[in-house]
Backbone bond lengths (Angstrom), bond angles and torsions (degrees), N, CA, C in turn:
res aa  C-N    CA-C-N  psi(-1)  N-CA   C-N-CA  omega(-1)  CA-C   N-CA-C  phi
1 M - - - 1.453 - - 1.523 107.04 -
2 T 1.308 115.28 137.75 1.455 119.99 177.98 1.531 109.04 -109.69
3 H 1.301 116.18 155.95 1.462 121.15 180.00 1.519 108.25 -107.52
4 L 1.344 115.66 144.28 1.445 121.52 -176.62 1.522 108.59 -138.46
5 T 1.317 116.01 131.04 1.460 120.81 173.60 1.514 106.73 -93.19
6 L 1.326 116.28 127.53 1.455 120.85 -173.21 1.521 110.09 -128.19
7 S 1.315 116.53 131.55 1.471 121.57 175.52 1.519 108.11 -103.12
8 L 1.337 115.45 125.48 1.462 121.14 -179.71 1.514 109.74 -126.56
9 P 1.318 117.29 149.40 1.469 118.69 170.84 1.535 108.15 -61.98
10 E 1.320 117.18 142.88 1.466 121.10 -175.86 1.524 113.78 -55.67
11 P 1.339 119.27 -43.04 1.472 117.90 179.75 1.540 112.52 -61.95
12 L 1.335 116.80 -37.09 1.458 120.60 178.97 1.524 110.79 -68.08
13 E 1.314 116.31 -41.94 1.463 120.72 178.69 1.527 110.34 -63.20
14 R 1.314 117.40 -41.33 1.468 121.71 179.85 1.531 110.43 -63.21
15 L 1.333 116.85 -46.33 1.460 120.53 178.85 1.525 111.38 -62.91
16 A 1.326 116.63 -40.61 1.465 120.55 179.47 1.527 110.23 -64.11
17 R 1.329 117.26 -43.20 1.480 120.30 177.54 1.521 111.28 -61.27
18 E 1.345 116.47 -42.81 1.462 120.45 -179.95 1.524 111.11 -63.17
19 Q 1.329 116.56 -44.29 1.462 120.04 -178.98 1.526 111.01 -68.78
20 A 1.325 117.49 -37.25 1.465 120.74 177.09 1.523 110.05 -63.82
21 A 1.321 116.62 -44.19 1.468 120.65 179.11 1.526 110.49 -62.33
22 A 1.325 116.62 -42.17 1.462 120.65 179.24 1.525 111.24 -63.03
23 A 1.325 116.32 -32.09 1.466 121.26 179.10 1.522 111.89 -84.75
24 G 1.330 116.91 -8.80 1.461 120.84 179.77 1.516 113.68 74.85
25 I 1.330 116.38 29.39 1.461 120.27 179.19 1.524 109.22 -128.41
26 S 1.326 115.52 166.63 1.458 119.78 178.80 1.527 110.55 -76.07
27 L 1.317 115.90 162.77 1.461 120.37 176.80 1.527 110.04 -61.13
28 D 1.332 117.45 -39.83 1.463 120.91 178.44 1.532 110.82 -58.70
29 E 1.339 116.63 -45.93 1.468 120.44 179.64 1.525 110.69 -64.09
30 Y 1.327 116.18 -40.00 1.453 121.05 -179.82 1.532 110.81 -62.97
31 V 1.320 116.28 -47.63 1.464 120.40 -179.41 1.528 110.19 -64.44
32 A 1.329 117.64 -41.30 1.465 120.59 179.30 1.530 110.63 -62.72
33 A 1.343 117.47 -41.81 1.462 120.65 179.67 1.524 110.94 -66.35
34 A 1.332 116.58 -42.48 1.463 120.49 179.34 1.527 110.64 -63.70
35 L 1.304 116.77 -41.49 1.462 121.06 179.10 1.522 110.89 -66.79
36 A 1.328 116.87 -40.75 1.464 120.61 178.84 1.528 110.79 -62.14
37 E 1.337 116.68 -39.82 1.467 119.73 177.23 1.517 111.16 -61.69
38 R 1.310 115.53 -41.21 1.469 120.31 -176.91 1.526 112.01 -72.79
39 V 1.329 116.86 -38.69 1.453 121.78 -176.24 1.529 111.48 -74.88
40 N 1.322 116.28 -40.69 1.463 120.26 -178.84 1.518 109.39 -81.28
41 S 1.309 115.04 122.19 1.462 118.84 177.70 1.525 109.22 -81.97
42 P 1.334 117.85 160.38 1.464 119.71 176.97 1.531 112.50 -55.43
43 G 1.326 116.70 -33.67 1.465 120.02 177.82 1.516 111.92 -63.74
44 D 1.345 116.51 -39.41 1.463 120.70 177.45 1.517 110.61 -63.24
45 T 1.323 115.93 -42.39 1.461 120.81 -179.80 1.524 110.15 -63.86
46 A 1.316 117.20 -44.43 1.463 121.41 179.54 1.524 110.46 -62.70
47 R 1.316 117.48 -41.46 1.477 120.43 178.27 1.522 111.06 -64.33
48 Y 1.343 117.05 -42.02 1.462 121.51 -179.49 1.524 110.57 -60.70
49 F 1.348 116.38 -52.20 1.457 118.82 -178.12 1.521 111.60 -70.89
50 G 1.323 117.56 -30.16 1.461 120.38 175.44 1.522 111.21 -63.46
51 A 1.333 116.53 -42.23 1.477 120.53 178.48 1.523 110.32 -65.53
52 R 1.318 117.58 -39.92 1.475 120.65 177.63 1.523 110.51 -64.08
53 A 1.326 116.32 -43.25 1.470 120.44 -179.23 1.520 110.56 -63.29
54 A 1.331 116.88 -36.04 1.467 120.13 -179.89 1.525 111.49 -65.41
55 R 1.330 117.62 -27.54 1.475 121.59 179.58 1.526 112.25 -88.05
56 A 1.330 117.08 -7.04 1.468 120.63 -174.30 1.529 111.58 -65.84
57 Q 1.308 114.53 146.48 1.458 121.86 173.85 1.524 105.92 -113.83
58 P 1.344 118.27 101.89 1.456 121.98 -169.06 1.527 116.72 -48.87
59 G 1.312 119.94 -41.55 1.464 120.27 -177.55 1.514 113.99 -85.29
60 R 1.306 117.83 -6.73 1.465 122.17 -173.16 1.532 112.72 -62.89
61 A 1.312 118.07 -42.54 1.474 120.74 -179.19 1.523 110.31 -62.25
62 R 1.317 117.05 -40.82 1.472 119.70 179.23 1.531 111.09 -64.56
63 E 1.325 116.70 -38.34 1.476 119.95 177.96 1.526 110.39 -61.76
64 I 1.306 116.45 -44.66 1.471 121.04 -179.23 1.521 109.85 -63.96
65 L 1.337 116.95 -46.63 1.459 120.29 179.81 1.522 111.79 -63.61
66 A 1.315 118.00 -35.63 1.468 121.51 179.42 1.528 110.81 -65.24
67 R 1.320 117.26 -34.62 1.472 120.58 179.02 1.524 110.85 -67.42
68 I 1.318 117.30 -32.37 1.460 121.09 -178.59 1.520 109.73 -70.07
69 G 1.326 117.48 -42.98 1.453 121.77 179.37 1.509 112.54 87.63
70 V 1.319 115.97 150.80 1.462 120.52 -176.49 1.521 112.47 -80.24
71 D 1.323 118.41 -19.63 1.463 121.15 -177.64 1.521 113.33 -94.20
72 T 1.311 117.17 5.34 1.459 120.98 -179.68 1.532 108.84 -81.38
73 P 1.335 118.09 119.41 1.475 118.82 179.77 1.527 110.80 -69.39
74 A 1.310 114.61 150.80 1.464 120.06 177.59 1.530 109.25 -68.84
75 P 1.333 117.79 143.79 1.458 120.28 175.09 1.535 109.60 -58.55
76 A 1.311 116.82 153.43 1.467 121.91 -178.93 1.519 112.21 -54.16
77 I 1.323 117.61 -37.00 1.463 120.89 -178.22 1.532 111.95 -65.91
78 D 1.341 117.65 -23.24 1.459 121.80 -178.87 1.526 113.18 -95.79
79 Q 1.304 117.24 -2.84 1.463 120.37 -178.51 1.517 110.54 -87.37
80 I 1.316 115.01 145.57 1.468 120.55 179.95 1.515 108.79 -91.97
């Protein structure tokens, strides 16, 4: 992870803090996500997911889910 000092106009910083808080994330996470959206072009995203899809093993997810079983309760951390 690298550190970056960033100067923002106050109104922009205030809006970013508000939106980050509304999303339940830190300002750092919000800025990183916004920057990642801007830097990654739609073509990059399509290539990334295309490469992942090419490595997929179609029946694998069902095998994993079958091992868990339908009667297994969700861990407390996953319960609403």
